[in-house]
Structures are given as C-alpha cells and as structure tokens.
N, C-alpha and C positions, 0 to 999 in steps of 0.2 A: 505493497500499500502505499501511495507516495506523503509523505508528511511533511517537504521540505521544499521550496522550491527556489533554486538559483539563476537569478537575474548575471549577464553579462554587462558590463554597463554600453565602452564608444561602438555608435554602428544599432544600437540594440533598443534603449532608450535615452538616446541623445544624438539629434543628428553632425556627430564631434569627424568625423571622419576628413569631412573637406577639410575642416579648421584644423587638422593631422599632418595633411598634405602641405595646409598653406604653412604650419610652420616647422613643419621640414624640409622643404624647398628654398624657405627664407635663412634656416639657421646651418645648414647644409651650404646653403647659396655662399654661407660666410667663410669658409672656409676651404672656398674653389669648389664643391660638387655641383652641377647643375646636372639636378635630378627635375623628373621627368612629374606628372599626376601616377603615371604609371608602370614607373617607378618605385610612388610609393606605396602603390597599390597591392605589388608583390606582396608586402612585410605583412600588411594587414592582418592583426590579430597580436601580434607579436609584444612583445617586453619592449618599451626603449634605451635597453642597455642591448637586445638583441639587433634593433631596428640597427643600431649607432655603430657595432662590432661586426655586423652585416658589411658597410659600404667602407671600413675603416680598413677593413679585409683587405677589400678590391677593388679599391681607389683612397690609399693611405692621402693620411695629408699632414702640413708641417704648422707646428701653432699649438690653438687648444689642444688637450686633449684629449680624447673619449666621453672620459667623465663628464667635463667641461659640457662640450660641445651636450651632450645626453641632460643637461640641467638646466641649458639656453632655451631648449627643445620645448619640456616639461614647464619652463615660467614663461612660454611663451604660450601654451597651450591652451594651460589653464587660466592668462589672461583672456583668451580668443573664446572661453565656454565662458567665460565672467559677462564679457560683454555681448556676446552673441547667439551661443547655443542653444537652443531651438529643441522643444519633445519631439520624440518622433510617432507617428498616429498611432493612436490607442495602447498611450502609456498608463494612463489612469487607468483605464479601462484594466487591461492586462496587471496591471500589480493587484486589482479589488479582484480581479480573479479565481488568480494565484491565490489569493489568500483565505478562502473560502473552503469549506470544511475541518476548522481549526488549523492548517499550515502553519508552516512560518514562513521567513523570506528573510532570504541573504543575494545582496549583492555580494561575487567576484569577478575580480574587475584585473587586465593586464597591467593597467596603468597605474603611479605609481599616488600616494596619498592627495598631497597638491591636487591636482587634479581628479581624483573623487571627490573632496571636498571642494573642489569649485563646482563640479557637475550637482553633485546632493542640493549646493545651496542656491543655482542655478535652478534647480527644476520644485526646488520643498518640496525633493525624497525623503526629505533623514532616516525618519522619524517611523518613516513608514515599516522598515526594517531589521530585522531580529540578529541581524550580523552583516559586517561590513566589511573585506580581502580582501588587497593587492596583496594582487603577485610577485609586488618589488622581495618581498624575505623568501621565497619561495627562490629554492635551489637552482630550480629549472623555470619557465614562463613556458603557456602554452605551446606545443599542442600536449610538452607536462600533466597529466594529467595532479599532479600535488595541491595546486590552489584549490580545485573540487573537494576532492582528497582533505583538505584543511578546511574546510567550509563546513562540509561535512562535524568534522568534529565538533568546531568552533556551535555549531548547534545541536549539538548529543542526537544528529539520525545517520541509521548507516545510509552508505553512498548507495546502496540498491531502490529506500526507501527516498532519492530527491530527484524533481525534474530538474536539469536545464536549460533553459531558453539562450539561443546565441544566434550569433551573425556570422560570426568566422567562418573557414573549414577549420582551422588551428584549436579554436572553440570548441567545435564541433568533436574534435578525435578526443581532446581531453576528457571533454564531458564521458564517454562511449570506453576510453578507459578508467577511468575511473567508476567502470560498471550504474553508469547512470543511463534515465530519459535521457533523451533530449528531443523538444522542438526548437527545428531552427528555421534560421526567417534571416534568408540570404539577401542582405547586404545591394547586391546586385539582379535579387531576382527580375524577370524570369530567366535570364538570360547566366545563371548563377553553376556551379560549375557541378559535373556529377555524380562527383559522390557526394555529395548530401544528403542523397542518399540513403544514407548511414543512418539519419534522423530517425525518431519515428513518429514526426510528422514536418513536413515543411509548406509552408508558409507566405506569404507577401508580406505580413504587418503584425501588429502584435494587436492590431483590429481583428485581429480573424483567428485573436487567441481563444476558446471559449474553453466556458465552464460545458457542454459535450466532448472535445477534443481531450480536454484535461482527465477529463472520469472514461473517454477510451481507452488511453494509451493509460490512468491507470491498471483497468483492466485489464490488459495483453502482459 
C-alpha cells in the first residue's frame, strides 16, 4: 500500500528548467564555454556538481575552480527563481490528491538547499511537505537511488510503500532502482524518451495526476 508520495521539484512543481539553462549559459560563458540550450538539456535531472564536473572534464577552463563556478550557478538560479519562477500546471491539485488517504508527502530534489528554499518561498508550499530532502548530501546524485532511499527513511516508510513523481529520466531510473512506484511527467511531452515506459504511468502534466490514477497504481 502506498503510504508516501515523493515529489521531485525542478521541471515538475516549478517551471525552472529554462531558468537553469539561462544560469548555466551565463555562468559557463564567463569562463569561456559557449553552451547552447541543447547542451544544457543533456544533463537535466543531474546535480549541479555533476553538471559542472561533466563540462570541466570535456572543456576544462582556467581561472575559477569548478566549485566556484558551481556556487555562481546556484546563486544565479536562486535569484532567477525568486524573481521569475512560476508553478507548473496542476501543482496544487497534485499535492492535494497526493495527501489523500493520510499519505505523507516529501520533496526530494537534486538541487542544493538554497535553490530548494527559493522554490518553496516563491510557490508558498513549504508547509505542504513532511520532509524536504536535497541530494547535495548524498554520495551520488540521481540516477543513483540514494536520495529516494534517504527520503523514505526520513518519512519512516518502506521504499516499496512510496510513489515518486518525476519529470526526468535520471529521476525515474533512481525511483525504480529504489523499488518505488513512479508517475512520470516528462518535461518534453509528447516527444519524450521511449525509456519513460519504465514508469508505472506517464502523464502530460500534474493536472492529470488524479485520485483514480494513484489508486490504480496502488493496486498493482
């Protein structure tokens, strides 16, 4: 039986992916990397330290260290979210539906705490969650299942009693590796990767997350 629902954040609750792209293009541009939107989208769902390490390994720069570039990106995206961030369609409905039947709710994000705080403040949803977890303290980011296993532990719920909502393929893989059910809300619906079929359900937006859908997954 599903006792907990775990929400990803970026690209699921808030339309922050275009803001991440802007922040990365700006900050990597300052160290001489001319990245495109497509370049940035390749690393969607990964922790920012993994993104920076990815580009430093392929196109190493001189001057600021990778950690300094990472900090600059985090500061910039938090600034953009606080000034421009918008909730994605169906967010409030999905949160309400997830809470039904006495389920506990958690936020589990690859983003560092300053970005999570910016989102929760911008959307006014901090009090909705029983646990808020960042992958920044995990040994590995998504697609490793660590963040979801840590979140289940924080909630006091078995992983097999958890339902995850994710918009990225690394997040979906992490959820299934943790032996959790997963509803995928692909950021590029309907042109999403065929591997999203790994999810228990694939829907166009959070507006399509209904009580009936969750109950069907619960019975599987």
